N, C-alpha and C positions, 0 to 999 in steps of 0.2 A: 504494500500500500504506500502510495506516495505521500510525502508530507506537504506538498504544494497543493493548494485547493484548486479545484476545477473551475473553468470559466462559467460564469452565470450566463444564461441565455439572454440575448438582447430583447428589447421590447417587440421588435418585428417578429422574432422567432417565437415568442410566447403567444403572440396574437394569431399566428397562422400555423395551424397544424399541418404536418406533412401527411397527405393522404394520396392514395393512388388516384382517386376521383374527387375533385373538389365538390363541396356542397354549395347549393344555391337556395336562397330564401324563396319559399313558396307558401301559399295559403289556399288550401282547398280541403273539403271534407273527404274522408277515407272511410270506407266500410271494411271491417276486418272480420274474417271468419276463421276462428281458431280450429284447426283440425286436431281434436283431442280424443283419441281412441275412436269409439263409435259415435261420439257426440260432435256436433258442430256448434260452437259458441259464437254468437254474433256481438260485435262491439262497434260503436261509432267512435271514430278518431278524427284528428285534424292534422293535416300535413304542416310541418314547420320548415322542413328542408328536404331537398331532393338532389340526387346525384345520378350519374350513369349506372351506378351499381346498387343503389338502394334509396330508402326513404326514412326520414325521421318524422315520427308522429307523436302527438300528445294523446294520451289514452288513460282514462281513469279506470285502471284495472291492475291486477297483479299477474304478470306473466313472467316466465323464466326464460333466460337465454337458451336457445336451441329449439324452442317451440316453432312449429311450422304453421303458417297462416296463408289464407288467400286474401289478397288485398284487392279491393275494387275502388277505383277512383276515376275521375274525369279531369284531365289536365286542362286548365283554362285555355280556351281558344282552339281546342282539339275536340272534334265532334263525338267521337266514340269513347265509351268507357273502357278502361283497362282492367283486366283480370289477371293479376300477377301473383304467382306463388312466391313466398318469401320466408326466410328464416330469421328469427329474432337473434340479433348478435350482441346487443348491449342495451343497457337501461341506465338512466340517470333520473331518479325521481319518477315523474310521469312522462318523461321523454324516452321513447323507445326507438332504437335503430334497427331497421329491417334490411337485410340484403336480398335483392331480387335473385331468384333461383333460375329463371329463364325468361329472356326477352328475345323476340324475333329480331332479325336484322333491320326490318322496317321500324319496329318499335325503338330500337337503339338509335337509329337515324333521327326519328321524330323527337325523341327525348334530347338528343344532343342539340338539335336545332332550337328546341324550346329553351333549354338551359342557357343558351347564348343571350337570351333576353332578360335574364334574371341577375340579381345582385348576389355576390358571394356571401355565404352564411358562415364560413369558418374563420372569419376575422375576429369575432367577438366571443369566442369560447374561453 
């Protein structure tokens, strides 16, 4: 172990998390169906941020990382609803982070185009 202290991160480094896919601010309702054994539990949630790989939602429920859900939502300005399987990867309070399990190439293209119109969300964490 070294006796010299490590460098503290700079302000810019602490404000911007290093992620494979940046998050963008979004606001729209999300319907969540939890696939729990033979039961399907339904919840209403609200999107707070979105990326090419997943979605962050506010949800008043107790879910555990690793649970699989079907997310249904309509991205503002895009006519058709999206039905996306996702796995819960993390939770902070009532904010849940879901990773999309499968998107078609057309959905990925549409999502990338939509995200270019949004503000980054990972500067204020």
